[in-house]
C-alpha positions as CSV (number, residue, x, y, z in Angstrom):
1,M,-56.5,-35.9,-51.0
2,I,-53.8,-37.3,-49.7
3,S,-51.9,-33.9,-49.6
4,R,-55.0,-31.8,-48.2
5,F,-55.4,-35.0,-45.1
6,A,-51.4,-33.9,-44.2
7,T,-52.1,-29.7,-44.5
8,I,-54.9,-30.3,-41.5
9,L,-52.7,-32.5,-39.7
10,A,-50.5,-29.9,-39.8
11,V,-52.4,-27.0,-38.6
12,I,-53.7,-29.3,-35.9
13,G,-50.3,-30.6,-34.9
14,A,-49.3,-26.0,-34.4
15,V,-52.6,-25.4,-32.2
16,I,-51.3,-28.1,-30.2
17,G,-47.9,-26.7,-30.0
18,V,-49.5,-23.3,-29.1
19,A,-51.9,-24.8,-26.6
20,C,-48.8,-26.5,-24.9
21,V,-47.2,-23.6,-24.6
22,D,-50.1,-21.3,-23.7
23,M,-50.7,-23.9,-20.5
24,S,-46.8,-24.2,-19.4
25,A,-46.5,-22.6,-15.8
26,P,-48.2,-19.0,-15.5
27,K,-45.1,-16.6,-14.7
28,G,-44.4,-15.3,-10.9
29,P,-42.9,-17.4,-7.9
30,A,-43.7,-20.2,-7.8
31,S,-43.4,-19.9,-3.5
32,I,-42.6,-16.6,-1.7
33,S,-40.5,-16.2,1.9
34,A,-42.7,-14.0,4.8
35,L,-42.2,-11.1,5.3
36,R,-38.6,-10.4,5.9
37,L,-38.6,-7.5,9.2
38,P,-35.1,-4.9,9.9
39,S,-36.1,-5.0,13.1
40,P,-38.7,-5.9,15.2
41,S,-40.2,-2.5,15.8
42,V,-40.9,0.9,14.7
43,V,-40.5,4.4,16.6
44,I,-43.6,7.0,16.6
45,G,-41.7,9.4,14.6
46,D,-38.8,7.7,12.7
47,V,-38.5,4.7,9.8
48,M,-37.8,0.9,10.8
49,R,-34.0,0.3,11.1
50,D,-31.5,-2.6,11.1
51,S,-29.4,-3.6,13.6
52,T,-27.4,-1.4,12.9
53,G,-29.4,1.8,13.2
54,A,-29.1,2.4,9.6
55,P,-32.4,2.6,8.1
56,A,-34.0,-0.6,6.9
57,K,-36.5,-1.4,4.4
58,L,-39.5,-4.7,4.7
59,D,-38.4,-7.0,1.7
60,V,-39.9,-10.1,0.6
61,I,-37.8,-13.1,-1.2
62,A,-39.5,-15.0,-4.0
63,Y,-38.0,-17.9,-5.9
64,D,-39.0,-20.2,-8.8
65,A,-39.9,-23.7,-9.0
66,N,-36.5,-25.4,-8.6
67,G,-36.0,-23.0,-5.1
68,A,-33.9,-20.5,-6.9
69,R,-34.3,-16.6,-5.7
70,I,-35.5,-14.1,-8.2
71,T,-34.4,-11.1,-8.2
72,D,-35.9,-8.8,-10.7
73,L,-39.5,-8.9,-9.4
74,S,-40.1,-6.0,-7.2
75,P,-43.0,-6.6,-4.1
76,Q,-45.1,-4.6,-2.8
77,F,-46.7,-4.0,0.7
78,F,-50.2,-3.1,2.1
79,V,-51.3,-2.1,5.5
80,T,-54.5,-4.0,6.1
81,D,-55.5,-2.1,8.9
82,T,-57.8,1.4,9.2
83,G,-56.2,4.5,10.9
84,A,-52.8,2.4,11.3
85,P,-50.2,4.2,13.5
86,A,-47.9,3.3,10.7
87,T,-47.9,4.3,7.3
88,V,-45.7,2.2,4.6
89,D,-44.5,3.5,1.4
90,A,-44.1,1.3,-1.5
91,S,-40.1,1.0,-1.0
92,G,-41.1,-0.8,2.4
93,T,-40.4,1.8,4.4
94,V,-42.8,1.9,7.5
95,T,-42.6,4.9,9.3
96,G,-44.2,5.2,13.4
97,T,-46.3,7.6,13.1
98,R,-48.6,6.3,17.3
99,V,-48.0,4.0,19.5
100,G,-50.0,0.3,18.6
101,T,-49.6,-2.0,16.2
102,V,-49.4,-1.8,12.2
103,H,-50.6,-4.8,10.3
104,V,-48.5,-5.3,6.9
105,V,-48.9,-7.8,4.2
106,G,-46.0,-7.9,1.5
107,Q,-47.3,-9.8,-2.1
108,V,-45.1,-11.0,-5.3
109,G,-47.5,-11.8,-8.5
110,A,-49.9,-14.1,-7.2
111,L,-48.4,-14.7,-3.6
112,Q,-48.9,-13.1,-0.2
113,T,-47.0,-13.8,2.6
114,P,-48.9,-13.7,5.7
115,V,-49.3,-10.7,8.1
116,A,-47.6,-9.4,10.3
117,A,-48.2,-7.8,12.9
118,I,-45.6,-4.8,13.7
119,P,-45.5,-2.7,16.8
120,V,-45.4,1.0,17.0
121,T,-43.1,1.9,19.7
122,V,-41.5,5.2,21.8
123,A,-38.1,5.7,21.6
124,P,-36.3,4.1,24.1
125,K,-34.1,6.0,26.8
126,R,-33.2,4.0,29.1
127,I,-32.2,0.0,30.4
128,A,-33.1,-0.9,33.7
129,L,-33.5,-3.5,36.6
130,T,-37.8,-4.4,36.7
131,N,-36.7,-5.3,40.0
132,P,-34.0,-3.5,41.7
133,K,-34.5,-6.3,44.8
134,I,-32.1,-9.3,42.7
135,D,-33.3,-12.6,44.5
136,T,-30.7,-14.9,45.5
137,L,-30.6,-17.9,43.2
138,F,-31.1,-21.0,45.1
139,A,-29.9,-24.9,43.0
140,P,-30.7,-28.2,44.3
141,L,-27.9,-30.2,45.6
142,S,-28.8,-33.3,43.4
143,A,-26.6,-35.8,40.7
144,D,-29.5,-35.4,38.2
145,T,-28.4,-33.4,35.8
146,T,-32.3,-32.8,34.9
147,Q,-32.2,-31.0,38.5
148,R,-31.9,-27.0,38.1
149,G,-32.1,-24.1,39.7
150,N,-32.8,-21.1,38.0
151,G,-33.1,-16.9,38.4
152,P,-34.4,-14.4,36.1
153,A,-32.0,-11.3,35.2
154,A,-35.0,-9.3,34.0
155,V,-35.2,-5.8,32.7
156,T,-37.1,-2.8,31.0
157,V,-37.0,-0.7,28.4
158,S,-38.6,2.6,28.4
159,G,-38.5,6.2,27.4
160,D,-40.4,8.4,29.4
161,S,-43.2,6.7,30.5
162,I,-44.1,3.6,28.7
163,G,-42.0,1.0,27.8
164,S,-40.5,0.7,24.6
165,A,-41.7,-2.0,23.0
166,G,-39.7,-4.8,20.4
167,F,-35.9,-3.7,21.5
168,I,-33.5,-6.5,21.2
169,V,-31.7,-7.0,24.3
170,K,-28.4,-8.4,24.4
171,Y,-27.2,-10.9,27.4
172,A,-23.7,-11.8,28.4
173,L,-22.8,-13.8,31.3
174,L,-19.1,-12.6,32.3
175,H,-18.8,-14.8,35.1
176,A,-20.2,-18.0,37.1
177,P,-18.8,-20.8,38.6
178,G,-17.1,-23.1,36.8
179,T,-17.6,-26.8,34.9
180,I,-15.9,-30.3,36.0
181,S,-13.7,-30.7,32.8
182,T,-15.8,-34.0,31.6
183,S,-19.1,-32.3,31.1
184,K,-19.7,-30.7,27.5
185,T,-22.5,-28.4,28.7
186,P,-21.8,-25.5,30.9
187,A,-22.7,-25.9,35.1
188,V,-24.3,-22.3,34.6
189,F,-25.8,-20.9,31.7
190,L,-28.0,-18.3,30.0
191,A,-31.9,-19.9,28.6
192,D,-35.0,-18.8,28.0
193,D,-38.1,-19.7,29.3
194,Q,-38.1,-23.5,28.0
195,G,-34.9,-23.9,29.7
196,N,-33.1,-23.3,26.0
197,P,-29.9,-21.5,26.2
198,S,-30.0,-18.2,24.6
199,V,-28.6,-14.8,25.5
200,V,-31.3,-12.6,23.3
201,D,-34.4,-11.5,24.3
202,T,-36.9,-9.0,22.5
203,T,-38.8,-6.9,25.3
204,D,-42.9,-7.2,25.1
205,A,-46.0,-4.6,25.0
206,S,-44.4,-3.2,28.7
207,G,-40.8,-2.9,27.5
208,H,-39.8,-5.9,29.7
209,A,-37.4,-8.5,27.8
210,S,-35.8,-11.4,30.6
211,R,-33.4,-14.5,30.4
212,S,-32.8,-17.0,33.3
213,V,-29.8,-18.3,35.0
214,V,-30.2,-21.9,35.1
215,V,-27.5,-23.9,37.4
216,V,-26.8,-27.4,37.4
217,T,-25.3,-28.8,40.3
218,A,-24.3,-31.8,39.1
219,F,-22.0,-29.9,36.7
220,L,-20.6,-27.7,39.4
221,N,-16.3,-28.3,39.6
222,D,-16.2,-25.6,43.1
223,T,-17.5,-28.2,45.6
224,S,-17.3,-25.8,47.7
225,L,-20.4,-23.9,47.0
226,L,-21.8,-27.8,47.9
227,R,-20.9,-27.1,51.6
228,G,-22.6,-23.8,51.5
229,R,-20.4,-21.1,50.1
230,I,-21.6,-18.2,48.2
231,D,-21.1,-17.4,44.4
232,S,-22.2,-15.4,42.0
233,A,-23.3,-15.0,38.6
234,V,-22.3,-11.9,36.3
235,V,-24.6,-10.8,33.7
236,T,-25.3,-8.3,31.6
237,A,-28.5,-6.8,29.8
238,Q,-28.0,-4.2,26.7
239,T,-29.5,-2.0,24.0
240,S,-29.3,0.3,21.1
241,Y,-31.3,2.6,19.0
242,K,-29.7,4.8,16.0
243,G,-26.7,2.4,16.3
244,A,-26.1,3.7,20.5
245,L,-26.4,2.6,23.5
246,V,-28.9,3.0,25.7
247,S,-28.8,4.8,28.7
248,G,-27.9,2.4,31.5
249,S,-26.5,-0.5,29.0
250,P,-24.7,-2.6,29.6
251,L,-26.4,-3.2,32.8
252,R,-24.8,-5.0,35.4
253,I,-27.0,-7.5,37.3
254,V,-25.6,-10.1,39.8
255,I,-27.2,-13.0,41.1
256,P,-26.1,-14.8,44.3
257,I,-26.2,-18.8,44.0
258,V,-26.5,-21.1,46.6
259,V,-26.8,-24.6,46.3
260,R,-29.0,-26.6,49.0
261,L,-30.5,-29.6,49.6
262,K,-33.9,-29.7,48.5
263,L,-37.0,-30.7,50.2
264,P,-39.5,-32.5,49.2
């Protein structure tokens, strides 16, 4: 009787052991990245390319429960639009077919990425000033470092007749009034719309991109500017396609700078 009871316990133990194995964490990633795009957009009749101009594919990174990257799982890609303006094959190659926006989801195992909206646009042929007339940048005369003057360096990247969306424009500040030696912040710098230092922008649906030239007069080391002398900021903007600079790049932009008393 005891022997039979022991046998029953052994069988129950084996069943519990199997149940523990079956209830372990499911196969597949514990988490995945957002859909990784080699470029913000794709051109009609072309595949998506990376920053060097080489053809490149969509990707999703998968992670296990410990946060380590999983390399033996291949992502899948799905277009969520009916009659989409681009195709995505099984390898993640995006090909543009007409102007519009294609929406794509990546999936690894049972996990999906958020939907990514990818502009399908025309090939860029030129970069030019959005407004050929450059306005003078008036910076307020003030010892308050929060008082700043700013002037836009706005450009348009376009094809034959319309703007090229989703192209990266790189800016550089070649010349500007100097900064006092005691300041860790430059007196003149390039910034985004929120005033944060930035030298890169991406063209919008109309092909427009812009960075602002910001002047903090409290940090200027040239006192003659504070007495009415005019100086300038020299900025360049450039973009490329298929690894080659687009016509007009680098575009030279000269913005006059005048310091004046801010009226109430």
